[in-house]
C-alpha positions, 0 to 999 in steps of 0.5 A: 339376112341370108348370111344370118340364117346360114350362120344359125344353120351352121350353129345348129349343125355343130350343136347337133354333132356335139350332142351326138358326140356326148351321147356316144361318149355316155354310152361308151362310159356306161358299157365300160362301167357295166364291164367293170361291175361284172368283172369286179363281181366275178373277181370278188366271188373268186377271192371270197371263195378262196378265202373261205375254202379252208372253212368249207372244205377243211383246207390249209390253215393259211387259206387256199392261196397262202400269201397271195401277195407273193404270187404272180397275177392271175390269169382269167382262167384262174377265176371260178364261175360264181353263178352255176356249176355242172357236176356230180353230187358227192354229199347231201346235207340238210340245207346244202349239197356238195357238188364236184364240178369242173377240174374236180373243184368242190362247191357248196350249193345252198338249197332254199325253199323256193329252189326249183328242182327239175328232172326234164320238165317235171318239178320234183322235191329235194328228196329226189337228189341222190349222191352220184346224180349229175346236175346243173345248178344256176344261182347266185354267189354269197359272201362265204363262197357258196352258191345259193341255188335258184334252179337245179336240173337233174340229168338221168343217164340218157340225158348225160350221154346225149351231152357233148363232152366238155373241152377241158381235161 
């Protein structure tokens, strides 16, 4: 009787470790899946942005990358940020603006009715955007390689002077 009780305890300990192992494996698979999703989204945006570069900016007829299959594999620094940009407004249209960002990359920013535009803590209208303004945009990429703005923050001259200089050339 005592030996039977001992065997049940061993079996429940083994079962407990199997359940813990399976739960740990499920967590690792979930984290890996999230990483694959984020990386795939970032790569897809960068690819589509390059595919539509000539449509958005009048670039080369064959597209930005030409025959990309003959190129070496890209490095992580070759991908473009899809969800935001910091830079200077160089053109204003009816529903979008063009911003020159890091390494002089120009991005088209779509402004919707619900886009929040702020100077400091004050909310302002789209009319406050001027060519030459330094701005930060947070939004989401669309299929054409543009950014649909959720928030635009305009920096006045004093705000920009107080910011640390970026590490890129």
